[in-house]
PyMOL Python script that loads the backbone (N, CA, C, O; Angstrom):
from pymol import cmd

cmd.read_pdbstr("""\
ATOM      1  N   MET A   1      66.691  -4.378  37.707  1.00  0.00           N
ATOM      2  CA  MET A   1      67.478  -5.523  38.089  1.00  0.00           C
ATOM      3  C   MET A   1      67.397  -5.761  39.590  1.00  0.00           C
ATOM      4  O   MET A   1      67.374  -6.910  40.033  1.00  0.00           O
ATOM      5  N   ALA A   2      67.354  -4.704  40.366  1.00  0.00           N
ATOM      6  CA  ALA A   2      67.320  -4.855  41.821  1.00  0.00           C
ATOM      7  C   ALA A   2      66.077  -5.624  42.256  1.00  0.00           C
ATOM      8  O   ALA A   2      66.135  -6.439  43.178  1.00  0.00           O
ATOM      9  N   VAL A   3      64.961  -5.364  41.594  1.00  0.00           N
ATOM     10  CA  VAL A   3      63.721  -6.058  41.941  1.00  0.00           C
ATOM     11  C   VAL A   3      63.869  -7.548  41.678  1.00  0.00           C
ATOM     12  O   VAL A   3      63.479  -8.370  42.507  1.00  0.00           O
ATOM     13  N   ILE A   4      64.431  -7.897  40.531  1.00  0.00           N
ATOM     14  CA  ILE A   4      64.606  -9.307  40.178  1.00  0.00           C
ATOM     15  C   ILE A   4      65.524  -9.986  41.195  1.00  0.00           C
ATOM     16  O   ILE A   4      65.238 -11.098  41.637  1.00  0.00           O
ATOM     17  N   SER A   5      66.598  -9.342  41.560  1.00  0.00           N
ATOM     18  CA  SER A   5      67.525  -9.907  42.544  1.00  0.00           C
ATOM     19  C   SER A   5      66.859 -10.050  43.906  1.00  0.00           C
ATOM     20  O   SER A   5      67.043 -11.055  44.592  1.00  0.00           O
ATOM     21  N   ARG A   6      66.087  -9.045  44.291  1.00  0.00           N
ATOM     22  CA  ARG A   6      65.449  -9.053  45.605  1.00  0.00           C
ATOM     23  C   ARG A   6      64.364 -10.114  45.692  1.00  0.00           C
ATOM     24  O   ARG A   6      64.292 -10.848  46.678  1.00  0.00           O
ATOM     25  N   VAL A   7      63.520 -10.202  44.669  1.00  0.00           N
ATOM     26  CA  VAL A   7      62.393 -11.132  44.714  1.00  0.00           C
ATOM     27  C   VAL A   7      62.852 -12.554  44.406  1.00  0.00           C
ATOM     28  O   VAL A   7      62.428 -13.510  45.056  1.00  0.00           O
ATOM     29  N   GLY A   8      63.722 -12.681  43.410  1.00  0.00           N
ATOM     30  CA  GLY A   8      64.281 -13.990  43.074  1.00  0.00           C
ATOM     31  C   GLY A   8      63.286 -14.916  42.390  1.00  0.00           C
ATOM     32  O   GLY A   8      62.104 -14.594  42.272  1.00  0.00           O
ATOM     33  N   PRO A   9      63.775 -16.067  41.941  1.00  0.00           N
ATOM     34  CA  PRO A   9      62.900 -17.038  41.270  1.00  0.00           C
ATOM     35  C   PRO A   9      61.802 -17.515  42.227  1.00  0.00           C
ATOM     36  O   PRO A   9      62.061 -17.828  43.389  1.00  0.00           O
ATOM     37  N   GLY A  10      60.615 -17.561  41.726  1.00  0.00           N
ATOM     38  CA  GLY A  10      59.494 -18.039  42.535  1.00  0.00           C
ATOM     39  C   GLY A  10      58.980 -17.029  43.535  1.00  0.00           C
ATOM     40  O   GLY A  10      58.079 -17.332  44.316  1.00  0.00           O
ATOM     41  N   GLY A  11      59.544 -15.824  43.522  1.00  0.00           N
ATOM     42  CA  GLY A  11      59.098 -14.802  44.463  1.00  0.00           C
ATOM     43  C   GLY A  11      57.787 -14.172  44.023  1.00  0.00           C
ATOM     44  O   GLY A  11      57.261 -14.495  42.958  1.00  0.00           O
ATOM     45  N   ASN A  12      57.269 -13.281  44.840  1.00  0.00           N
ATOM     46  CA  ASN A  12      55.994 -12.645  44.568  1.00  0.00           C
ATOM     47  C   ASN A  12      56.219 -11.171  44.233  1.00  0.00           C
ATOM     48  O   ASN A  12      56.370 -10.338  45.126  1.00  0.00           O
ATOM     49  N   TYR A  13      56.240 -10.866  42.960  1.00  0.00           N
ATOM     50  CA  TYR A  13      56.461  -9.491  42.506  1.00  0.00           C
ATOM     51  C   TYR A  13      55.290  -8.579  42.848  1.00  0.00           C
ATOM     52  O   TYR A  13      55.469  -7.372  43.018  1.00  0.00           O
ATOM     53  N   LEU A  14      54.108  -9.144  42.950  1.00  0.00           N
ATOM     54  CA  LEU A  14      52.931  -8.313  43.207  1.00  0.00           C
ATOM     55  C   LEU A  14      52.969  -7.653  44.570  1.00  0.00           C
ATOM     56  O   LEU A  14      52.394  -6.578  44.744  1.00  0.00           O
ATOM     57  N   SER A  15      53.625  -8.259  45.536  1.00  0.00           N
ATOM     58  CA  SER A  15      53.686  -7.657  46.868  1.00  0.00           C
ATOM     59  C   SER A  15      54.954  -6.829  47.083  1.00  0.00           C
ATOM     60  O   SER A  15      55.128  -6.242  48.151  1.00  0.00           O
ATOM     61  N   ASP A  16      55.829  -6.773  46.103  1.00  0.00           N
ATOM     62  CA  ASP A  16      57.057  -5.993  46.225  1.00  0.00           C
ATOM     63  C   ASP A  16      56.736  -4.498  46.162  1.00  0.00           C
ATOM     64  O   ASP A  16      55.876  -4.069  45.391  1.00  0.00           O
ATOM     65  N   ASP A  17      57.427  -3.722  46.972  1.00  0.00           N
ATOM     66  CA  ASP A  17      57.189  -2.267  47.011  1.00  0.00           C
ATOM     67  C   ASP A  17      57.340  -1.626  45.634  1.00  0.00           C
ATOM     68  O   ASP A  17      56.575  -0.723  45.295  1.00  0.00           O
ATOM     69  N   HIS A  18      58.299  -2.069  44.841  1.00  0.00           N
ATOM     70  CA  HIS A  18      58.516  -1.523  43.504  1.00  0.00           C
ATOM     71  C   HIS A  18      57.266  -1.683  42.643  1.00  0.00           C
ATOM     72  O   HIS A  18      56.860  -0.750  41.950  1.00  0.00           O
ATOM     73  N   THR A  19      56.668  -2.850  42.691  1.00  0.00           N
ATOM     74  CA  THR A  19      55.458  -3.111  41.910  1.00  0.00           C
ATOM     75  C   THR A  19      54.323  -2.223  42.384  1.00  0.00           C
ATOM     76  O   THR A  19      53.618  -1.617  41.578  1.00  0.00           O
ATOM     77  N   VAL A  20      54.154  -2.149  43.679  1.00  0.00           N
ATOM     78  CA  VAL A  20      53.082  -1.321  44.247  1.00  0.00           C
ATOM     79  C   VAL A  20      53.282   0.143  43.858  1.00  0.00           C
ATOM     80  O   VAL A  20      52.322   0.820  43.489  1.00  0.00           O
ATOM     81  N   ASP A  21      54.519   0.636  43.936  1.00  0.00           N
ATOM     82  CA  ASP A  21      54.809   2.036  43.607  1.00  0.00           C
ATOM     83  C   ASP A  21      54.523   2.360  42.134  1.00  0.00           C
ATOM     84  O   ASP A  21      54.079   3.463  41.815  1.00  0.00           O
ATOM     85  N   HIS A  22      54.776   1.406  41.248  1.00  0.00           N
ATOM     86  CA  HIS A  22      54.649   1.661  39.812  1.00  0.00           C
ATOM     87  C   HIS A  22      53.338   1.161  39.206  1.00  0.00           C
ATOM     88  O   HIS A  22      53.085   1.382  38.022  1.00  0.00           O
ATOM     89  N   PHE A  23      52.524   0.505  39.982  1.00  0.00           N
ATOM     90  CA  PHE A  23      51.315  -0.115  39.456  1.00  0.00           C
ATOM     91  C   PHE A  23      50.399   0.875  38.746  1.00  0.00           C
ATOM     92  O   PHE A  23      50.009   0.650  37.600  1.00  0.00           O
ATOM     93  N   ARG A  24      50.059   1.957  39.414  1.00  0.00           N
ATOM     94  CA  ARG A  24      49.115   2.901  38.811  1.00  0.00           C
ATOM     95  C   ARG A  24      49.676   3.565  37.563  1.00  0.00           C
ATOM     96  O   ARG A  24      48.936   3.794  36.606  1.00  0.00           O
ATOM     97  N   LYS A  25      50.957   3.876  37.549  1.00  0.00           N
ATOM     98  CA  LYS A  25      51.566   4.533  36.394  1.00  0.00           C
ATOM     99  C   LYS A  25      51.643   3.586  35.194  1.00  0.00           C
ATOM    100  O   LYS A  25      51.423   4.001  34.056  1.00  0.00           O
ATOM    101  N   GLU A  26      51.952   2.327  35.451  1.00  0.00           N
ATOM    102  CA  GLU A  26      52.168   1.362  34.381  1.00  0.00           C
ATOM    103  C   GLU A  26      50.939   0.524  34.076  1.00  0.00           C
ATOM    104  O   GLU A  26      50.936  -0.231  33.104  1.00  0.00           O
ATOM    105  N   PHE A  27      49.906   0.640  34.880  1.00  0.00           N
ATOM    106  CA  PHE A  27      48.722  -0.197  34.736  1.00  0.00           C
ATOM    107  C   PHE A  27      48.098  -0.023  33.361  1.00  0.00           C
ATOM    108  O   PHE A  27      47.906   1.096  32.885  1.00  0.00           O
ATOM    109  N   PHE A  28      47.788  -1.139  32.738  1.00  0.00           N
ATOM    110  CA  PHE A  28      47.204  -1.108  31.398  1.00  0.00           C
ATOM    111  C   PHE A  28      45.776  -0.586  31.443  1.00  0.00           C
ATOM    112  O   PHE A  28      44.947  -1.079  32.207  1.00  0.00           O
ATOM    113  N   LEU A  29      45.507   0.392  30.637  1.00  0.00           N
ATOM    114  CA  LEU A  29      44.144   0.901  30.506  1.00  0.00           C
ATOM    115  C   LEU A  29      43.652   0.593  29.104  1.00  0.00           C
ATOM    116  O   LEU A  29      44.408   0.720  28.140  1.00  0.00           O
ATOM    117  N   PRO A  30      42.410   0.194  28.979  1.00  0.00           N
ATOM    118  CA  PRO A  30      41.904  -0.157  27.647  1.00  0.00           C
ATOM    119  C   PRO A  30      41.914   1.035  26.713  1.00  0.00           C
ATOM    120  O   PRO A  30      41.786   2.185  27.133  1.00  0.00           O
ATOM    121  N   GLY A  31      42.068   0.736  25.453  1.00  0.00           N
ATOM    122  CA  GLY A  31      42.064   1.764  24.431  1.00  0.00           C
ATOM    123  C   GLY A  31      41.163   1.333  23.297  1.00  0.00           C
ATOM    124  O   GLY A  31      40.328   0.445  23.472  1.00  0.00           O
ATOM    125  N   PRO A  32      41.314   1.940  22.149  1.00  0.00           N
ATOM    126  CA  PRO A  32      40.412   1.647  21.034  1.00  0.00           C
ATOM    127  C   PRO A  32      40.528   0.228  20.487  1.00  0.00           C
ATOM    128  O   PRO A  32      39.621  -0.245  19.802  1.00  0.00           O
ATOM    129  N   ARG A  33      41.634  -0.459  20.782  1.00  0.00           N
ATOM    130  CA  ARG A  33      41.772  -1.825  20.253  1.00  0.00           C
ATOM    131  C   ARG A  33      41.516  -2.885  21.298  1.00  0.00           C
ATOM    132  O   ARG A  33      41.529  -4.073  20.973  1.00  0.00           O
ATOM    133  N   TRP A  34      41.285  -2.506  22.532  1.00  0.00           N
ATOM    134  CA  TRP A  34      41.036  -3.446  23.619  1.00  0.00           C
ATOM    135  C   TRP A  34      39.866  -2.928  24.437  1.00  0.00           C
ATOM    136  O   TRP A  34      39.726  -1.719  24.622  1.00  0.00           O
ATOM    137  N   THR A  35      39.037  -3.814  24.920  1.00  0.00           N
ATOM    138  CA  THR A  35      37.861  -3.375  25.655  1.00  0.00           C
ATOM    139  C   THR A  35      37.687  -4.188  26.926  1.00  0.00           C
ATOM    140  O   THR A  35      38.125  -5.335  27.010  1.00  0.00           O
ATOM    141  N   ARG A  36      37.056  -3.595  27.892  1.00  0.00           N
ATOM    142  CA  ARG A  36      36.682  -4.304  29.117  1.00  0.00           C
ATOM    143  C   ARG A  36      35.162  -4.385  29.233  1.00  0.00           C
ATOM    144  O   ARG A  36      34.622  -4.616  30.315  1.00  0.00           O
ATOM    145  N   GLU A  37      34.502  -4.199  28.138  1.00  0.00           N
ATOM    146  CA  GLU A  37      33.045  -4.282  28.141  1.00  0.00           C
ATOM    147  C   GLU A  37      32.596  -5.712  28.410  1.00  0.00           C
ATOM    148  O   GLU A  37      33.337  -6.670  28.188  1.00  0.00           O
ATOM    149  N   THR A  38      31.387  -5.828  28.885  1.00  0.00           N
ATOM    150  CA  THR A  38      30.831  -7.168  29.038  1.00  0.00           C
ATOM    151  C   THR A  38      30.588  -7.743  27.652  1.00  0.00           C
ATOM    152  O   THR A  38      30.533  -7.007  26.667  1.00  0.00           O
ATOM    153  N   PHE A  39      30.445  -9.037  27.580  1.00  0.00           N
ATOM    154  CA  PHE A  39      30.215  -9.691  26.293  1.00  0.00           C
ATOM    155  C   PHE A  39      28.969  -9.125  25.616  1.00  0.00           C
ATOM    156  O   PHE A  39      28.964  -8.888  24.408  1.00  0.00           O
ATOM    157  N   GLU A  40      27.921  -8.911  26.396  1.00  0.00           N
ATOM    158  CA  GLU A  40      26.662  -8.417  25.831  1.00  0.00           C
ATOM    159  C   GLU A  40      26.831  -7.021  25.217  1.00  0.00           C
ATOM    160  O   GLU A  40      26.331  -6.754  24.124  1.00  0.00           O
ATOM    161  N   VAL A  41      27.533  -6.141  25.924  1.00  0.00           N
ATOM    162  CA  VAL A  41      27.758  -4.777  25.422  1.00  0.00           C
ATOM    163  C   VAL A  41      28.647  -4.832  24.179  1.00  0.00           C
ATOM    164  O   VAL A  41      28.383  -4.143  23.194  1.00  0.00           O
ATOM    165  N   TRP A  42      29.702  -5.654  24.224  1.00  0.00           N
ATOM    166  CA  TRP A  42      30.600  -5.805  23.075  1.00  0.00           C
ATOM    167  C   TRP A  42      29.838  -6.325  21.869  1.00  0.00           C
ATOM    168  O   TRP A  42      30.001  -5.807  20.765  1.00  0.00           O
ATOM    169  N   LYS A  43      29.006  -7.343  22.064  1.00  0.00           N
ATOM    170  CA  LYS A  43      28.240  -7.941  20.966  1.00  0.00           C
ATOM    171  C   LYS A  43      27.246  -6.922  20.401  1.00  0.00           C
ATOM    172  O   LYS A  43      27.093  -6.816  19.184  1.00  0.00           O
ATOM    173  N   ALA A  44      26.577  -6.182  21.269  1.00  0.00           N
ATOM    174  CA  ALA A  44      25.600  -5.182  20.832  1.00  0.00           C
ATOM    175  C   ALA A  44      26.270  -4.057  20.042  1.00  0.00           C
ATOM    176  O   ALA A  44      25.639  -3.433  19.188  1.00  0.00           O
ATOM    177  N   GLY A  45      27.543  -3.801  20.327  1.00  0.00           N
ATOM    178  CA  GLY A  45      28.278  -2.757  19.621  1.00  0.00           C
ATOM    179  C   GLY A  45      28.888  -3.237  18.313  1.00  0.00           C
ATOM    180  O   GLY A  45      29.675  -2.513  17.703  1.00  0.00           O
ATOM    181  N   GLY A  46      28.549  -4.417  17.879  1.00  0.00           N
ATOM    182  CA  GLY A  46      29.041  -4.931  16.604  1.00  0.00           C
ATOM    183  C   GLY A  46      29.939  -6.152  16.741  1.00  0.00           C
ATOM    184  O   GLY A  46      30.181  -6.854  15.759  1.00  0.00           O
ATOM    185  N   GLY A  47      30.432  -6.412  17.938  1.00  0.00           N
ATOM    186  CA  GLY A  47      31.228  -7.604  18.179  1.00  0.00           C
ATOM    187  C   GLY A  47      32.506  -7.677  17.350  1.00  0.00           C
ATOM    188  O   GLY A  47      32.943  -8.762  16.967  1.00  0.00           O
ATOM    189  N   GLU A  48      33.103  -6.518  17.076  1.00  0.00           N
ATOM    190  CA  GLU A  48      34.327  -6.491  16.268  1.00  0.00           C
ATOM    191  C   GLU A  48      35.487  -7.098  17.061  1.00  0.00           C
ATOM    192  O   GLU A  48      35.712  -6.736  18.216  1.00  0.00           O
ATOM    193  N   SER A  49      36.219  -8.021  16.438  1.00  0.00           N
ATOM    194  CA  SER A  49      37.331  -8.689  17.119  1.00  0.00           C
ATOM    195  C   SER A  49      38.502  -7.736  17.304  1.00  0.00           C
ATOM    196  O   SER A  49      38.583  -6.682  16.673  1.00  0.00           O
ATOM    197  N   MET A  50      39.414  -8.144  18.197  1.00  0.00           N
ATOM    198  CA  MET A  50      40.618  -7.341  18.408  1.00  0.00           C
ATOM    199  C   MET A  50      41.425  -7.262  17.113  1.00  0.00           C
ATOM    200  O   MET A  50      42.000  -6.222  16.789  1.00  0.00           O
ATOM    201  N   SER A  51      41.458  -8.348  16.398  1.00  0.00           N
ATOM    202  CA  SER A  51      42.178  -8.368  15.120  1.00  0.00           C
ATOM    203  C   SER A  51      41.568  -7.368  14.140  1.00  0.00           C
ATOM    204  O   SER A  51      42.292  -6.656  13.445  1.00  0.00           O
ATOM    205  N   GLU A  52      40.263  -7.316  14.088  1.00  0.00           N
ATOM    206  CA  GLU A  52      39.595  -6.364  13.187  1.00  0.00           C
ATOM    207  C   GLU A  52      39.865  -4.926  13.614  1.00  0.00           C
ATOM    208  O   GLU A  52      40.095  -4.058  12.772  1.00  0.00           O
ATOM    209  N   ARG A  53      39.836  -4.672  14.929  1.00  0.00           N
ATOM    210  CA  ARG A  53      40.115  -3.312  15.420  1.00  0.00           C
ATOM    211  C   ARG A  53      41.566  -2.932  15.148  1.00  0.00           C
ATOM    212  O   ARG A  53      41.855  -1.800  14.762  1.00  0.00           O
ATOM    213  N   ALA A  54      42.480  -3.886  15.353  1.00  0.00           N
ATOM    214  CA  ALA A  54      43.894  -3.614  15.093  1.00  0.00           C
ATOM    215  C   ALA A  54      44.118  -3.339  13.608  1.00  0.00           C
ATOM    216  O   ALA A  54      44.866  -2.429  13.250  1.00  0.00           O
ATOM    217  N   HIS A  55      43.476  -4.117  12.748  1.00  0.00           N
ATOM    218  CA  HIS A  55      43.617  -3.912  11.306  1.00  0.00           C
ATOM    219  C   HIS A  55      43.117  -2.520  10.909  1.00  0.00           C
ATOM    220  O   HIS A  55      43.763  -1.823  10.127  1.00  0.00           O
ATOM    221  N   ALA A  56      41.975  -2.125  11.449  1.00  0.00           N
ATOM    222  CA  ALA A  56      41.430  -0.799  11.144  1.00  0.00           C
ATOM    223  C   ALA A  56      42.385   0.295  11.624  1.00  0.00           C
ATOM    224  O   ALA A  56      42.555   1.313  10.953  1.00  0.00           O
ATOM    225  N   HIS A  57      43.010   0.084  12.788  1.00  0.00           N
ATOM    226  CA  HIS A  57      43.961   1.064  13.316  1.00  0.00           C
ATOM    227  C   HIS A  57      45.185   1.179  12.403  1.00  0.00           C
ATOM    228  O   HIS A  57      45.661   2.282  12.135  1.00  0.00           O
ATOM    229  N   VAL A  58      45.688   0.049  11.932  1.00  0.00           N
ATOM    230  CA  VAL A  58      46.825   0.053  11.010  1.00  0.00           C
ATOM    231  C   VAL A  58      46.464   0.795   9.729  1.00  0.00           C
ATOM    232  O   VAL A  58      47.251   1.600   9.231  1.00  0.00           O
ATOM    233  N   GLU A  59      45.292   0.529   9.202  1.00  0.00           N
ATOM    234  CA  GLU A  59      44.851   1.207   7.985  1.00  0.00           C
ATOM    235  C   GLU A  59      44.784   2.721   8.202  1.00  0.00           C
ATOM    236  O   GLU A  59      45.153   3.493   7.317  1.00  0.00           O
ATOM    237  N   THR A  60      44.320   3.138   9.363  1.00  0.00           N
ATOM    238  CA  THR A  60      44.254   4.564   9.671  1.00  0.00           C
ATOM    239  C   THR A  60      45.655   5.168   9.719  1.00  0.00           C
ATOM    240  O   THR A  60      45.897   6.241   9.167  1.00  0.00           O
ATOM    241  N   ILE A  61      46.570   4.472  10.383  1.00  0.00           N
ATOM    242  CA  ILE A  61      47.946   4.969  10.463  1.00  0.00           C
ATOM    243  C   ILE A  61      48.542   5.085   9.064  1.00  0.00           C
ATOM    244  O   ILE A  61      49.138   6.107   8.727  1.00  0.00           O
ATOM    245  N   LEU A  62      48.383   4.046   8.251  1.00  0.00           N
ATOM    246  CA  LEU A  62      48.957   4.075   6.909  1.00  0.00           C
ATOM    247  C   LEU A  62      48.359   5.178   6.045  1.00  0.00           C
ATOM    248  O   LEU A  62      49.042   5.740   5.189  1.00  0.00           O
ATOM    249  N   ALA A  63      47.090   5.488   6.268  1.00  0.00           N
ATOM    250  CA  ALA A  63      46.427   6.513   5.456  1.00  0.00           C
ATOM    251  C   ALA A  63      46.745   7.932   5.914  1.00  0.00           C
ATOM    252  O   ALA A  63      46.660   8.870   5.121  1.00  0.00           O
ATOM    253  N   THR A  64      47.113   8.102   7.191  1.00  0.00           N
ATOM    254  CA  THR A  64      47.239   9.465   7.715  1.00  0.00           C
ATOM    255  C   THR A  64      48.655   9.866   8.144  1.00  0.00           C
ATOM    256  O   THR A  64      48.948  11.057   8.245  1.00  0.00           O
ATOM    257  N   HIS A  65      49.524   8.905   8.394  1.00  0.00           N
ATOM    258  CA  HIS A  65      50.860   9.232   8.913  1.00  0.00           C
ATOM    259  C   HIS A  65      51.715   9.885   7.833  1.00  0.00           C
ATOM    260  O   HIS A  65      51.768   9.418   6.695  1.00  0.00           O
ATOM    261  N   ARG A  66      52.368  10.951   8.204  1.00  0.00           N
ATOM    262  CA  ARG A  66      53.268  11.640   7.301  1.00  0.00           C
ATOM    263  C   ARG A  66      54.646  11.706   7.946  1.00  0.00           C
ATOM    264  O   ARG A  66      54.785  12.157   9.083  1.00  0.00           O
ATOM    265  N   VAL A  67      55.644  11.264   7.232  1.00  0.00           N
ATOM    266  CA  VAL A  67      57.017  11.244   7.748  1.00  0.00           C
ATOM    267  C   VAL A  67      57.675  12.576   7.443  1.00  0.00           C
ATOM    268  O   VAL A  67      57.597  13.080   6.323  1.00  0.00           O
ATOM    269  N   SER A  68      58.320  13.138   8.446  1.00  0.00           N
ATOM    270  CA  SER A  68      59.057  14.381   8.231  1.00  0.00           C
ATOM    271  C   SER A  68      60.331  14.052   7.456  1.00  0.00           C
ATOM    272  O   SER A  68      60.968  13.031   7.715  1.00  0.00           O
ATOM    273  N   PRO A  69      60.706  14.910   6.509  1.00  0.00           N
ATOM    274  CA  PRO A  69      61.930  14.640   5.757  1.00  0.00           C
ATOM    275  C   PRO A  69      63.159  14.720   6.666  1.00  0.00           C
ATOM    276  O   PRO A  69      63.169  15.430   7.672  1.00  0.00           O
ATOM    277  N   LEU A  70      64.187  13.971   6.281  1.00  0.00           N
ATOM    278  CA  LEU A  70      65.440  14.031   7.028  1.00  0.00           C
ATOM    279  C   LEU A  70      66.079  15.394   6.868  1.00  0.00           C
ATOM    280  O   LEU A  70      65.905  16.069   5.854  1.00  0.00           O
ATOM    281  N   ASP A  71      66.813  15.782   7.878  1.00  0.00           N
ATOM    282  CA  ASP A  71      67.625  16.979   7.785  1.00  0.00           C
ATOM    283  C   ASP A  71      68.580  16.774   6.605  1.00  0.00           C
ATOM    284  O   ASP A  71      69.153  15.692   6.483  1.00  0.00           O
ATOM    285  N   PRO A  72      68.774  17.759   5.739  1.00  0.00           N
ATOM    286  CA  PRO A  72      69.628  17.583   4.560  1.00  0.00           C
ATOM    287  C   PRO A  72      71.036  17.074   4.883  1.00  0.00           C
ATOM    288  O   PRO A  72      71.577  16.255   4.140  1.00  0.00           O
ATOM    289  N   ALA A  73      71.627  17.543   5.967  1.00  0.00           N
ATOM    290  CA  ALA A  73      72.973  17.088   6.335  1.00  0.00           C
ATOM    291  C   ALA A  73      72.952  15.605   6.708  1.00  0.00           C
ATOM    292  O   ALA A  73      73.858  14.857   6.340  1.00  0.00           O
ATOM    293  N   LEU A  74      71.939  15.190   7.423  1.00  0.00           N
ATOM    294  CA  LEU A  74      71.806  13.782   7.796  1.00  0.00           C
ATOM    295  C   LEU A  74      71.543  12.933   6.560  1.00  0.00           C
ATOM    296  O   LEU A  74      72.089  11.836   6.437  1.00  0.00           O
ATOM    297  N   ASP A  75      70.730  13.416   5.660  1.00  0.00           N
ATOM    298  CA  ASP A  75      70.448  12.702   4.415  1.00  0.00           C
ATOM    299  C   ASP A  75      71.741  12.482   3.617  1.00  0.00           C
ATOM    300  O   ASP A  75      71.976  11.396   3.089  1.00  0.00           O
ATOM    301  N   ARG A  76      72.564  13.514   3.540  1.00  0.00           N
ATOM    302  CA  ARG A  76      73.842  13.388   2.824  1.00  0.00           C
ATOM    303  C   ARG A  76      74.743  12.355   3.499  1.00  0.00           C
ATOM    304  O   ARG A  76      75.398  11.562   2.822  1.00  0.00           O
ATOM    305  N   GLU A  77      74.775  12.365   4.826  1.00  0.00           N
ATOM    306  CA  GLU A  77      75.620  11.421   5.562  1.00  0.00           C
ATOM    307  C   GLU A  77      75.143   9.980   5.366  1.00  0.00           C
ATOM    308  O   GLU A  77      75.958   9.077   5.176  1.00  0.00           O
ATOM    309  N   VAL A  78      73.847   9.767   5.410  1.00  0.00           N
ATOM    310  CA  VAL A  78      73.300   8.426   5.167  1.00  0.00           C
ATOM    311  C   VAL A  78      73.662   7.969   3.762  1.00  0.00           C
ATOM    312  O   VAL A  78      74.091   6.830   3.572  1.00  0.00           O
ATOM    313  N   ASN A  79      73.496   8.835   2.786  1.00  0.00           N
ATOM    314  CA  ASN A  79      73.857   8.479   1.403  1.00  0.00           C
ATOM    315  C   ASN A  79      75.351   8.188   1.274  1.00  0.00           C
ATOM    316  O   ASN A  79      75.739   7.281   0.538  1.00  0.00           O
ATOM    317  N   ARG A  80      76.192   8.943   1.977  1.00  0.00           N
ATOM    318  CA  ARG A  80      77.632   8.703   1.942  1.00  0.00           C
ATOM    319  C   ARG A  80      77.951   7.311   2.497  1.00  0.00           C
ATOM    320  O   ARG A  80      78.759   6.581   1.923  1.00  0.00           O
ATOM    321  N   ILE A  81      77.318   6.950   3.606  1.00  0.00           N
ATOM    322  CA  ILE A  81      77.550   5.637   4.223  1.00  0.00           C
ATOM    323  C   ILE A  81      77.082   4.514   3.295  1.00  0.00           C
ATOM    324  O   ILE A  81      77.775   3.511   3.129  1.00  0.00           O
ATOM    325  N   VAL A  82      75.915   4.687   2.698  1.00  0.00           N
ATOM    326  CA  VAL A  82      75.387   3.669   1.784  1.00  0.00           C
ATOM    327  C   VAL A  82      76.294   3.534   0.564  1.00  0.00           C
ATOM    328  O   VAL A  82      76.580   2.418   0.129  1.00  0.00           O
ATOM    329  N   ASP A  83      76.742   4.641   0.017  1.00  0.00           N
ATOM    330  CA  ASP A  83      77.645   4.593  -1.141  1.00  0.00           C
ATOM    331  C   ASP A  83      78.955   3.889  -0.808  1.00  0.00           C
ATOM    332  O   ASP A  83      79.458   3.097  -1.605  1.00  0.00           O
ATOM    333  N   ALA A  84      79.509   4.178   0.369  1.00  0.00           N
ATOM    334  CA  ALA A  84      80.757   3.543   0.795  1.00  0.00           C
ATOM    335  C   ALA A  84      80.556   2.037   0.984  1.00  0.00           C
ATOM    336  O   ALA A  84      81.416   1.243   0.602  1.00  0.00           O
ATOM    337  N   ALA A  85      79.440   1.652   1.564  1.00  0.00           N
ATOM    338  CA  ALA A  85      79.160   0.226   1.771  1.00  0.00           C
ATOM    339  C   ALA A  85      78.958  -0.459   0.422  1.00  0.00           C
ATOM    340  O   ALA A  85      79.407  -1.588   0.223  1.00  0.00           O
ATOM    341  N   ARG A  86      78.288   0.217  -0.495  1.00  0.00           N
ATOM    342  CA  ARG A  86      78.061  -0.349  -1.825  1.00  0.00           C
ATOM    343  C   ARG A  86      79.399  -0.589  -2.533  1.00  0.00           C
ATOM    344  O   ARG A  86      79.588  -1.631  -3.160  1.00  0.00           O
ATOM    345  N   LYS A  87      80.315   0.362  -2.437  1.00  0.00           N
ATOM    346  CA  LYS A  87      81.637   0.206  -3.060  1.00  0.00           C
ATOM    347  C   LYS A  87      82.399  -0.962  -2.442  1.00  0.00           C
ATOM    348  O   LYS A  87      83.053  -1.725  -3.152  1.00  0.00           O
ATOM    349  N   ASP A  88      82.315  -1.104  -1.101  1.00  0.00           N
ATOM    350  CA  ASP A  88      83.003  -2.207  -0.420  1.00  0.00           C
ATOM    351  C   ASP A  88      82.408  -3.565  -0.824  1.00  0.00           C
ATOM    352  O   ASP A  88      83.140  -4.542  -0.986  1.00  0.00           O
ATOM    353  N   LEU A  89      81.107  -3.619  -0.982  1.00  0.00           N
ATOM    354  CA  LEU A  89      80.439  -4.889  -1.278  1.00  0.00           C
ATOM    355  C   LEU A  89      80.489  -5.268  -2.744  1.00  0.00           C
ATOM    356  O   LEU A  89      80.683  -6.433  -3.092  1.00  0.00           O
ATOM    357  N   ILE A  90      80.314  -4.277  -3.594  1.00  0.00           N
ATOM    358  CA  ILE A  90      80.220  -4.544  -5.039  1.00  0.00           C
ATOM    359  C   ILE A  90      81.579  -4.364  -5.715  1.00  0.00           C
ATOM    360  O   ILE A  90      81.917  -5.080  -6.658  1.00  0.00           O
ATOM    361  N   GLY A  91      82.327  -3.427  -5.233  1.00  0.00           N
ATOM    362  CA  GLY A  91      83.653  -3.219  -5.787  1.00  0.00           C
ATOM    363  C   GLY A  91      83.775  -2.084  -6.730  1.00  0.00           C
ATOM    364  O   GLY A  91      84.861  -1.828  -7.252  1.00  0.00           O
TER     365      GLY A  91
END
""", "prot")
cmd.dss("prot")
cmd.show_as("cartoon", "prot")
cmd.util.cbc("prot")
cmd.orient("prot")
């Protein structure tokens, strides 16, 4: 909030010390779904769109992600809350 107040509407955030201090830590680096390759290199590598790469990533997550079971005490508490809400709503 301090940065927004200091720079204000129409100000230049890029020259603010806060931006400069955090730039390297927060700077976006390409990953498997985004590339900084030249068009020629991207095309030679198959020219897969960002949408296609994102879809493949989602498919990988869905195929490999395993959810840890809830702690039994937490599971009981969630069920108690749902049962109470069901009684209030349905009667």
